[in-house]
C-alpha positions as CSV (number, residue, x, y, z in Angstrom):
1,X,-3.3,-7.8,-16.6
2,X,-0.4,-10.2,-16.3
3,X,1.5,-9.7,-13.1
4,X,4.7,-11.3,-14.6
5,X,4.7,-8.6,-17.3
6,X,4.5,-5.8,-14.7
7,X,7.3,-7.3,-12.6
8,X,9.4,-7.7,-15.8
9,X,8.8,-4.0,-16.8
10,X,9.7,-2.9,-13.2
11,X,13.0,-4.6,-13.4
12,X,13.7,-3.6,-17.0
13,X,13.0,0.1,-16.5
14,X,14.5,0.5,-13.1
15,X,11.5,0.7,-10.9
16,X,12.0,-2.2,-8.5
17,X,14.9,-4.7,-8.1
18,X,15.1,-7.8,-5.8
19,X,17.3,-6.9,-2.8
20,X,20.8,-8.3,-2.8
21,X,20.2,-9.8,-6.2
22,X,23.9,-10.4,-7.0
23,X,23.9,-12.8,-4.0
24,X,20.8,-14.6,-5.0
25,X,18.4,-12.2,-3.4
26,X,16.7,-12.3,0.0
27,X,13.0,-13.2,0.3
28,X,10.7,-10.4,1.4
29,X,12.9,-7.4,0.7
30,X,13.0,-5.1,-2.4
31,X,15.1,-2.2,-3.6
32,X,13.6,0.8,-5.5
33,X,15.5,1.8,-8.5
34,X,15.9,5.3,-10.1
35,X,12.4,5.4,-11.4
36,X,10.8,3.5,-8.5
37,X,12.2,5.7,-5.8
38,X,10.8,8.8,-7.6
39,X,7.4,7.1,-8.0
40,X,7.2,6.1,-4.4
41,X,8.5,9.5,-3.2
42,X,5.8,11.2,-5.3
43,X,3.1,9.1,-3.7
44,X,4.4,9.8,-0.2
45,X,4.7,13.5,-0.9
46,X,1.2,13.7,-2.3
47,X,-0.1,11.9,0.7
48,X,1.8,14.2,3.1
49,X,0.8,17.4,1.2
50,X,-2.9,16.5,1.1
51,X,-3.3,15.0,4.6
52,X,-0.8,17.0,6.7
53,X,0.4,20.3,5.1
54,X,-2.9,21.4,3.5
55,X,-4.9,20.9,6.7
56,X,-5.1,23.1,9.8
57,X,-6.0,20.2,12.1
58,X,-2.9,18.0,11.3
59,X,0.7,18.0,12.4
60,X,3.6,15.6,11.5
61,X,5.9,13.4,13.4
62,X,8.9,11.1,12.6
63,X,9.5,8.6,15.4
64,X,12.5,6.3,15.9
65,X,12.3,2.7,14.5
66,X,13.6,1.2,17.8
67,X,11.6,2.3,20.9
68,X,11.4,1.2,24.5
69,X,10.3,-2.5,24.7
70,X,7.4,-1.6,27.0
71,X,5.8,0.3,24.1
72,X,5.2,-3.1,22.5
73,X,4.0,-4.7,25.7
74,X,1.4,-1.9,26.1
75,X,0.3,-2.3,22.5
76,X,-0.1,-6.0,22.8
77,X,2.5,-6.9,20.2
78,X,4.8,-8.8,22.6
79,X,2.1,-11.1,23.8
80,X,-0.3,-11.2,20.9
81,X,1.4,-10.2,17.6
82,X,1.7,-13.7,16.2
83,X,0.6,-15.8,13.3
84,X,-0.2,-19.6,13.3
85,X,2.9,-21.2,11.8
86,X,3.3,-24.6,10.1
87,X,6.7,-26.3,9.5
88,X,7.5,-29.0,7.0
89,X,9.7,-31.7,8.5
90,X,10.9,-32.8,5.1
91,X,11.9,-29.6,3.3
92,X,12.1,-27.3,6.4
93,X,9.7,-24.9,4.8
94,X,7.7,-22.6,7.0
95,X,4.2,-21.4,6.2
96,X,1.3,-19.4,7.7
97,X,-1.5,-21.7,8.5
98,X,-4.2,-19.0,8.0
99,X,-2.9,-18.5,4.4
100,X,-2.9,-22.2,3.5
101,X,-5.9,-23.6,1.7
102,X,-6.6,-27.3,1.1
103,X,-9.1,-28.9,-1.2
104,X,-10.4,-32.3,-0.1
105,X,-11.9,-34.5,-2.8
106,X,-13.8,-37.6,-1.8
107,X,-15.6,-40.1,-4.0
108,X,-19.3,-39.8,-3.3
109,X,-20.4,-41.6,-6.4
110,X,-21.0,-44.9,-4.7
111,X,-24.2,-46.2,-3.2
112,X,-25.9,-43.8,-0.7
113,X,-23.0,-41.4,-1.3
114,X,-20.3,-43.7,0.1
115,X,-17.1,-41.9,1.0
116,X,-13.7,-43.0,0.0
117,X,-11.7,-43.7,3.2
118,X,-8.7,-41.9,1.8
119,X,-9.7,-38.5,0.4
120,X,-7.5,-36.8,-2.2
121,X,-6.1,-33.6,-0.8
122,X,-4.3,-30.7,-2.5
123,X,-2.9,-27.6,-0.9
124,X,-1.4,-24.2,-1.8
125,X,-0.5,-20.8,-0.3
126,X,-3.5,-18.6,-1.1
127,X,-7.1,-19.2,-2.0
128,X,-9.1,-22.0,-3.6
129,X,-8.2,-20.7,-7.1
130,X,-4.5,-20.9,-6.2
131,X,-4.8,-24.6,-5.3
132,X,-6.7,-25.3,-8.5
133,X,-4.2,-23.5,-10.6
134,X,-1.2,-25.4,-9.1
135,X,-2.8,-28.8,-9.3
136,X,-4.9,-28.5,-12.5
137,X,-3.9,-31.8,-14.1
138,X,-4.4,-33.9,-11.0
139,X,-7.7,-32.3,-10.2
140,X,-8.9,-32.8,-13.8
141,X,-7.9,-36.4,-13.7
142,X,-9.9,-36.9,-10.5
143,X,-12.9,-35.2,-11.9
144,X,-12.9,-37.5,-15.0
145,X,-13.0,-40.6,-12.8
146,X,-15.5,-39.1,-10.3
147,X,-17.9,-37.3,-12.6
148,X,-20.8,-37.6,-10.1
149,X,-19.0,-35.5,-7.5
150,X,-17.7,-33.0,-10.0
151,X,-21.2,-32.3,-11.1
152,X,-22.7,-32.1,-7.5
153,X,-21.0,-31.1,-4.3
154,X,-17.4,-30.4,-5.4
155,X,-14.5,-30.4,-3.0
156,X,-14.5,-29.4,0.6
157,X,-12.4,-26.2,1.2
158,X,-10.5,-26.0,4.5
159,X,-7.9,-23.7,6.1
160,X,-5.0,-25.3,7.9
161,X,-5.5,-23.1,11.0
162,X,-8.9,-24.9,11.5
163,X,-8.2,-26.8,14.8
164,X,-11.2,-29.2,14.0
165,X,-9.3,-31.0,11.2
166,X,-8.8,-34.6,12.3
167,X,-5.3,-36.0,12.6
168,X,-6.1,-38.5,9.8
169,X,-7.1,-35.8,7.4
170,X,-4.3,-33.5,8.4
171,X,-1.7,-36.2,7.6
172,X,-3.0,-36.2,4.0
173,X,-2.3,-32.5,3.4
174,X,0.7,-32.1,1.2
175,X,3.4,-29.5,1.8
176,X,2.8,-26.6,-0.6
177,X,6.6,-26.6,-1.4
178,X,7.9,-30.1,-1.6
179,X,4.5,-31.8,-1.9
180,X,5.4,-34.5,0.7
181,X,2.4,-35.8,2.8
182,X,2.4,-36.3,6.5
183,X,5.3,-33.9,7.1
184,X,3.4,-30.8,8.2
185,X,3.4,-29.9,11.9
186,X,0.3,-28.6,13.6
187,X,0.1,-24.8,13.7
188,X,1.8,-22.9,16.5
189,X,2.2,-19.2,17.3
190,X,5.1,-17.3,15.8
191,X,5.8,-13.7,16.8
192,X,6.3,-11.4,13.8
193,X,8.6,-8.8,15.4
194,X,12.2,-8.7,14.5
195,X,14.3,-8.8,17.7
196,X,17.6,-6.9,18.2
197,X,19.8,-5.9,21.0
198,X,20.8,-2.5,22.3
199,X,24.4,-2.0,23.6
200,X,27.3,-4.3,23.9
201,X,25.7,-7.2,25.8
202,X,23.2,-9.6,24.3
203,X,20.9,-10.6,27.2
204,X,17.3,-10.1,28.2
205,X,17.9,-6.6,29.5
206,X,19.2,-5.4,26.1
207,X,16.4,-6.9,24.0
208,X,14.5,-4.6,21.7
209,X,12.4,-4.8,18.6
210,X,12.3,-3.2,15.1
211,X,8.8,-1.5,15.1
212,X,6.1,-3.6,13.4
213,X,4.0,-0.4,12.8
214,X,4.4,3.4,13.0
215,X,1.2,4.0,15.0
216,X,2.6,3.3,18.5
217,X,5.3,6.0,18.2
218,X,2.5,8.5,17.7
219,X,0.6,7.4,20.7
220,X,3.8,7.5,22.8
221,X,4.3,11.1,21.7
222,X,0.7,12.2,22.2
223,X,1.4,14.2,25.3
224,X,4.5,15.8,23.8
225,X,2.6,17.0,20.8
226,X,-0.3,18.4,22.9
227,X,2.2,20.2,25.2
228,X,4.3,21.8,22.4
229,X,2.2,21.9,19.3
230,X,-0.6,24.3,20.3
231,X,-3.2,21.7,19.1
232,X,-6.7,21.1,20.3
233,X,-9.1,18.3,19.5
234,X,-10.1,17.3,17.0
235,X,-6.6,17.1,15.6
236,X,-4.4,14.4,13.9
237,X,-0.8,13.4,13.8
238,X,0.6,12.0,10.5
239,X,3.7,9.9,10.0
240,X,5.4,8.2,7.1
241,X,8.1,5.6,8.0
242,X,9.5,2.1,7.8
243,X,8.1,-0.9,9.6
244,X,9.3,-4.5,9.8
245,X,7.4,-7.7,10.2
246,X,9.0,-11.2,9.9
247,X,6.3,-12.5,7.5
248,X,6.4,-16.2,7.2
249,X,5.3,-16.1,3.5
250,X,6.2,-12.8,1.8
251,X,4.5,-12.9,-1.6
252,X,2.9,-11.0,-4.5
253,X,5.8,-8.8,-5.3
254,X,6.0,-5.8,-3.0
255,X,2.4,-6.3,-1.7
256,X,3.5,-8.4,1.3
257,X,7.2,-8.0,2.4
258,X,9.2,-8.0,5.5
259,X,10.4,-4.3,5.3
260,X,7.7,-1.8,4.2
261,X,6.7,1.8,4.5
262,X,3.5,3.0,6.1
263,X,1.6,6.3,5.8
264,X,-0.5,6.6,9.0
265,X,-2.7,9.1,10.7
266,X,-3.9,9.0,14.3
267,X,-6.8,11.5,14.5
268,X,-7.8,12.4,18.1
269,X,-11.3,13.5,18.9
270,X,-13.9,13.8,21.6
271,X,-15.6,10.4,22.3
272,X,-19.0,11.8,21.3
273,X,-17.6,12.8,17.8
274,X,-15.7,9.7,17.0
275,X,-18.5,8.1,14.8
276,X,-18.7,11.3,12.7
277,X,-14.9,11.5,12.2
278,X,-14.7,7.8,11.3
279,X,-17.2,8.3,8.5
280,X,-15.4,11.4,7.4
281,X,-11.9,9.8,7.2
282,X,-13.3,6.6,5.6
283,X,-14.9,8.6,2.7
284,X,-12.0,11.1,2.5
285,X,-9.4,8.4,2.0
286,X,-11.4,6.4,-0.5
287,X,-11.8,9.5,-2.7
288,X,-8.0,10.3,-2.5
289,X,-7.3,7.1,-4.5
290,X,-10.1,7.8,-7.0
291,X,-8.7,11.4,-7.6
292,X,-5.3,10.0,-8.4
293,X,-6.5,7.5,-11.0
294,X,-7.6,4.2,-9.4
295,X,-10.8,3.3,-11.2
296,X,-13.9,2.7,-9.0
297,X,-14.5,-0.7,-10.7
298,X,-11.2,-1.9,-9.2
299,X,-11.5,-0.1,-6.0
300,X,-14.1,-0.8,-3.2
301,X,-14.8,0.3,0.3
302,X,-15.7,-2.7,2.5
303,X,-17.1,-2.2,6.0
304,X,-16.1,-5.0,8.4
305,X,-18.8,-7.2,9.8
306,X,-19.2,-7.2,13.6
307,X,-17.4,-10.6,14.0
308,X,-14.3,-9.1,12.2
309,X,-13.9,-6.1,14.5
310,X,-11.2,-6.0,17.2
311,X,-12.7,-5.9,20.7
312,X,-11.9,-2.2,21.0
313,X,-13.1,-1.1,17.6
314,X,-16.6,0.2,16.9
315,X,-16.0,0.5,13.2
316,X,-13.4,-0.6,10.6
317,X,-13.4,-0.4,6.8
318,X,-10.9,-1.6,4.3
319,X,-10.2,0.2,1.0
320,X,-9.6,-2.8,-1.3
321,X,-8.1,-2.9,-4.8
322,X,-8.4,-5.6,-7.4
323,X,-4.8,-6.6,-7.9
324,X,-3.9,-9.3,-10.6
325,X,-3.6,-11.8,-7.7
326,X,-7.0,-10.9,-6.2
327,X,-8.8,-8.3,-4.2
328,X,-6.7,-7.3,-1.2
329,X,-6.5,-4.5,1.3
330,X,-4.9,-1.2,0.2
331,X,-5.7,0.8,3.4
332,X,-7.6,0.3,6.6
333,X,-9.6,3.0,8.5
334,X,-10.5,2.1,12.1
335,X,-12.3,3.7,15.0
336,X,-9.9,2.5,17.7
337,X,-11.7,4.2,20.6
338,X,-9.5,5.1,23.6
339,X,-7.8,1.7,23.7
340,X,-4.3,2.7,22.7
341,X,-3.9,5.8,24.9
342,X,-5.5,4.0,27.8
343,X,-3.0,1.2,27.5
344,X,0.0,3.5,27.3
345,X,-1.3,5.5,30.3
346,X,-1.6,2.2,32.2
347,X,1.9,0.9,31.3
348,X,3.8,4.2,31.6
349,X,2.0,5.6,34.6
350,X,1.7,9.0,32.8
351,X,-1.5,10.9,32.6
352,X,-2.5,10.9,28.9
353,X,-5.9,12.5,29.3
354,X,-6.8,15.7,27.4
355,X,-8.4,18.8,29.0
356,X,-10.8,20.6,26.6
357,X,-10.3,24.1,27.9
358,X,-12.3,25.7,25.2
359,X,-15.4,23.6,26.0
360,X,-15.0,24.3,29.7
361,X,-14.8,28.0,29.2
362,X,-17.9,27.9,27.1
363,X,-19.9,25.9,29.6
364,X,-18.7,26.8,33.1
365,X,-21.0,29.9,33.5
366,X,-24.0,27.8,32.7
367,X,-22.9,25.2,35.3
368,X,-22.6,28.0,37.9
369,X,-18.9,27.1,38.6
370,X,-15.7,29.1,38.4
371,X,-13.1,26.3,38.4
372,X,-12.8,22.9,37.0
373,X,-11.7,21.6,40.4
374,X,-15.1,22.4,41.7
375,X,-16.7,20.5,38.9
376,X,-14.6,17.4,39.5
377,X,-15.2,17.6,43.3
378,X,-19.0,17.7,42.8
379,X,-18.8,14.5,40.7
380,X,-16.3,12.7,43.1
381,X,-16.9,9.0,43.1
382,X,-18.0,8.8,39.5
383,X,-16.0,6.7,37.0
384,X,-15.1,9.8,34.8
385,X,-15.5,12.8,37.1
386,X,-13.9,15.2,34.6
387,X,-16.0,14.1,31.6
388,X,-16.9,15.6,29.1
389,X,-14.1,18.2,29.6
390,X,-11.3,15.9,30.6
391,X,-11.1,12.6,28.8
392,X,-9.0,10.1,26.9
393,X,-9.5,11.0,23.3
394,X,-10.9,8.5,20.8
395,X,-8.7,7.7,17.8
396,X,-9.5,7.3,14.1
397,X,-6.7,5.6,12.3
398,X,-6.4,5.7,8.5
399,X,-3.4,3.4,7.9
400,X,-2.0,3.0,4.3
401,X,1.0,1.1,2.9
402,X,3.3,3.2,0.7
403,X,4.5,0.0,-1.1
404,X,1.0,-1.3,-1.6
405,X,-0.1,2.1,-2.9
406,X,2.9,2.0,-5.3
407,X,1.9,-1.4,-6.5
408,X,-1.7,-0.4,-7.0
409,X,-0.8,2.7,-9.0
410,X,1.6,0.6,-11.1
411,X,-1.1,-2.0,-11.8
412,X,-3.6,0.7,-12.7
413,X,-1.1,2.5,-15.0
414,X,0.0,-0.5,-16.9
415,X,-1.5,-0.6,-20.4
416,X,-0.9,-2.4,-23.7
417,X,-2.2,-0.6,-26.8
418,X,-1.3,-0.3,-30.4
419,X,0.5,2.6,-32.1
420,X,1.2,2.6,-35.8
421,X,0.4,-1.1,-36.0
422,X,2.8,-2.0,-33.2
423,X,2.1,-3.1,-29.6
424,X,3.1,-0.5,-27.1
425,X,3.6,-0.9,-23.3
426,X,2.8,2.2,-21.5
427,X,2.4,3.3,-17.8
428,X,-0.4,5.9,-17.7
429,X,0.5,7.4,-14.3
430,X,-1.4,10.4,-12.9
431,X,1.0,13.3,-13.7
432,X,1.4,14.0,-10.0
433,X,3.0,10.6,-9.6
434,X,5.0,10.2,-12.8
435,X,8.7,9.8,-11.9
436,X,9.7,11.9,-14.9
437,X,7.4,14.8,-15.9
438,X,8.8,15.5,-19.4
439,X,11.5,14.2,-21.7
440,X,13.4,16.4,-24.1
441,X,14.6,15.1,-27.5
442,X,16.6,16.5,-30.4
443,X,15.1,14.9,-33.5
444,X,18.6,14.3,-35.0
445,X,22.1,14.9,-33.7
446,X,23.0,17.8,-36.0
447,X,22.0,21.3,-37.2
448,X,22.3,22.6,-33.6
449,X,19.2,20.6,-32.5
450,X,21.1,18.9,-29.6
451,X,22.2,22.2,-28.2
452,X,18.7,23.8,-28.4
453,X,17.2,20.6,-26.8
454,X,19.8,20.6,-24.0
455,X,19.1,24.3,-23.2
456,X,15.3,23.5,-22.9
457,X,16.2,20.5,-20.7
458,X,18.4,22.7,-18.4
459,X,15.6,25.3,-18.1
460,X,13.0,22.6,-17.3
461,X,15.3,20.9,-14.8
462,X,15.1,23.9,-12.5
463,X,11.3,23.2,-12.0
464,X,10.6,19.5,-12.7
465,X,12.2,16.0,-12.8
466,X,13.0,15.8,-16.6
467,X,15.0,13.6,-18.9
468,X,17.2,14.3,-21.9
469,X,17.7,11.6,-24.6
470,X,19.4,11.9,-27.9
471,X,20.2,8.3,-28.7
472,X,18.2,6.2,-31.2
473,X,15.3,6.8,-33.5
474,X,12.7,9.2,-32.1
475,X,10.0,6.4,-32.0
476,X,12.2,4.2,-29.8
477,X,12.9,7.2,-27.5
478,X,9.1,7.8,-27.2
479,X,8.6,4.1,-26.4
480,X,11.2,4.1,-23.6
481,X,9.5,7.1,-22.0
482,X,6.1,5.5,-22.4
483,X,7.3,2.6,-20.4
484,X,8.7,4.9,-17.8
485,X,5.3,6.7,-17.5
486,X,6.6,10.1,-18.7
487,X,3.5,12.2,-19.5
488,X,5.0,14.5,-22.1
489,X,7.7,14.5,-24.7
490,X,9.2,17.7,-26.1
491,X,11.0,17.4,-29.5
492,X,13.3,19.9,-31.1
493,X,13.0,19.4,-34.9
494,X,13.6,21.2,-38.2
495,X,10.7,23.6,-37.7
496,X,12.2,24.7,-34.3
497,X,15.1,26.1,-36.3
498,X,12.8,28.4,-38.3
499,X,10.1,29.5,-36.0
500,X,11.3,28.7,-32.4
501,X,8.5,26.3,-31.6
502,X,8.9,22.7,-30.4
503,X,6.7,19.6,-30.7
504,X,4.8,18.5,-27.6
505,X,3.6,14.9,-27.5
506,X,1.0,13.5,-25.1
507,X,1.8,10.0,-23.7
508,X,-1.7,8.6,-23.5
509,X,-3.2,9.8,-26.8
510,X,0.0,10.3,-28.9
511,X,-1.4,13.7,-29.9
512,X,1.2,16.3,-31.0
513,X,1.1,20.1,-31.0
514,X,3.5,22.9,-31.2
515,X,4.5,25.3,-28.4
516,X,6.6,28.4,-28.6
517,X,10.1,27.9,-27.1
518,X,9.6,30.7,-24.6
519,X,6.4,29.1,-23.2
520,X,7.7,25.5,-22.7
521,X,8.0,25.7,-18.9
522,X,4.6,27.2,-18.4
523,X,3.0,24.7,-20.8
524,X,4.5,21.8,-18.8
525,X,3.3,23.4,-15.5
526,X,-0.2,23.9,-16.9
527,X,-0.4,20.3,-18.1
528,X,0.8,18.8,-14.8
529,X,-1.7,20.9,-12.9
530,X,-4.5,19.2,-14.9
531,X,-4.9,21.5,-17.8
532,X,-6.4,20.0,-21.0
533,X,-4.2,18.5,-23.7
534,X,-4.5,20.9,-26.7
535,X,-6.0,19.7,-29.9
536,X,-3.4,18.1,-32.1
537,X,-1.7,20.1,-34.9
538,X,-1.5,16.7,-36.6
539,X,-4.1,13.9,-36.1
540,X,-3.1,11.2,-33.6
541,X,-3.1,8.6,-36.3
542,X,-0.6,10.5,-38.5
543,X,1.6,11.2,-35.5
544,X,1.5,7.6,-34.5
545,X,2.5,6.6,-38.1
546,X,5.4,9.0,-38.0
547,X,6.5,7.4,-34.7
548,X,6.3,4.0,-36.2
549,X,8.3,5.0,-39.3
550,X,10.9,6.7,-37.1
551,X,11.2,3.5,-35.0
């Protein structure tokens, strides 16, 4: 699909707007419009319902965006949450070095593969294909004059965060923005957290940060939840909330932005069971996307290689989706071990260990002991004298982006087909995610049809998000709702006046069938819950032709 077409539809139909657009916009920030806010809310509510409310081993949390600065020291964000940054001295642009790709073309067509002392270098933000797309004409011109290389080795591909690049070669890399050469600084670290100040004074003692992730608030509240929530391992804590990262290069619409929303779970378990729960959550989360309409040929589960793992992780997998701009991470699932709770225990001085009373009561008779203190005393001097009854839980973390999920479901839903000989843009959302569940139309604005249609609309409105539209030809009204992703249309027509039935229309197939007026609410409910679309009273082709004529 064409990403530009999707972005245009999102603006045209009120899904997503550039933030502060009347002032020229602000890079990396987006506003959700009337349809977009409903779509994103539906995705978040489905996630919350399935992962928190419908489970006996999960509870929820909503932590503050600004927390004690020591939280971020313990997590490593203050000292290590940085990206390699490159500045252009000419245009003052700033870029992430690990996202900049350069192609180095050298003339090897001479005797014994002689190399041109001044290679031709092109660069862009992104991957090799992005460099080739942005420099198509110049690369084709080089290939024509250097046919031998074009047919053999091709260009060298380098990343600008590669410290082994010589100064001579680095000076030939053009700025991705202004294309000037010799103007890029060498990469240096740039912390991604937004800083702010608490209170009236702006000094070192008042410095704080907007959270770059929601996970640390869960870890900081682990003891509170255990003490008050009547939970026992294995159990999880779920949270949905805003996070902020000062991305150097926000890009790809809402995929990478500076303000975004996360849907995260921290699942706490016994160290001996962490591998089992990692596999469970990895598979469970993948299937959630499949159930809600992401096709398996666009979705993949990629296990990280050993050299990709963080030092504390024994397993990490990414759920990746094939976006129009390439395959990228949709959600990550990681076995984080006991690292996070251990760090917060160290920095806070608070005991964050968990005592498994149920396991102790089960085993103590077999150990010939009556109290846990005796058990610990017998093992005095060992590294973990209370284990396996007292321990720092291991953590499995499924971490999803609400904005990335919204973009993936938009990409998957976008379709262009033909109805009645005309091209139709349609968003084929899973009914659970559709911003509007049904639209109600009077066929014409006379004969009491608008009044009957409005009565149906008011009845449905008490149960579902619905829309009432009486303006324009019925075909145009159908098309507007197709672009909004509305699964079902309900039309009051001439037959309604004689037999109290209405026409139902299915968005995806354009099938039409009749439903008694008294059964409209139940019919919509059944369809939204996955009931089959009834056989059409009229063939889809005939219904489509009528739509086209009405348009």
